[in-house]
Phi, psi and omega in degrees: 000141175241170174301329179291348177270359185302323182289319181289323179295322177299320179295313179300315183293314182293311179296323176299313175299315183301321183281312189287327190256002174300125183086355179251344176213172186302127177301323183301322177295313179298317181296332181274356178296137185238124177299317178302313177298317181295320179299320178294319172298321179297316180302314177298311178301315181304308183297317182289332189258013181306129178086340178260325187239136178255120177250136183227137174245151173252133181236149170227128181048042180075007178252131174293121181239358179200159177205147178205156176207154178217165175193199180293146178303140180261357182284135175300137177085004177270158184274163184297343181266011179259130175251171175225130174281108182286323185197149167203119184220147171231158178301147183307319184285355178258000181292141180068028177248355182100347181298316178295323177298313182294320175298318176298319181292330177287319180296313181292327172298310178299322178298315176301313177301333181275002176096005176280144181244359176207160179222141172233168179202158173247135180227146177303131183302321184272359181276081185295325181294313178295318178303314176297322178295314180293320182295322175298334179274004175097003178277151173225149173295143179247006173095350174284135178224150173212166174264133175252125185271123177237102180054043177077005174257120179281131179242120182289140174237155171238148175265141172242150178222163171199155174279157177245138177232157185276000000 
């Protein structure tokens, strides 16, 4: 990913949220999401996280259709060899086409090459489709749960983990 991809990544992220989280978080929040505002945030995050966060895009015919990123685990008490999958999204029309699987394979390979030996992620507890995707990618829930606040509405998340191999 380059800084020039931020507009396309924002489109993937916003459309991905709106499709994946409908019925799982406040619809008013999803409806209010703005690609332009998200693109500006992506540019800021990208500039500030250089060297700490790895961002990867998936393209088809020169068009960005997916995006994911990882970096060091943000959970307290984890070791330096643990990474965290911060995000992985594909355009809604690309779901179940293999783009997400290929993106996950690339992200976990790069995490291994960066010296990480494990990866964790947080997923909405009620997001059954995403949980099945992560389980097929070798992740398992480890029992940790937390609440994610969306416009004052608590949305439960669960943590998944997996070991990384070369």
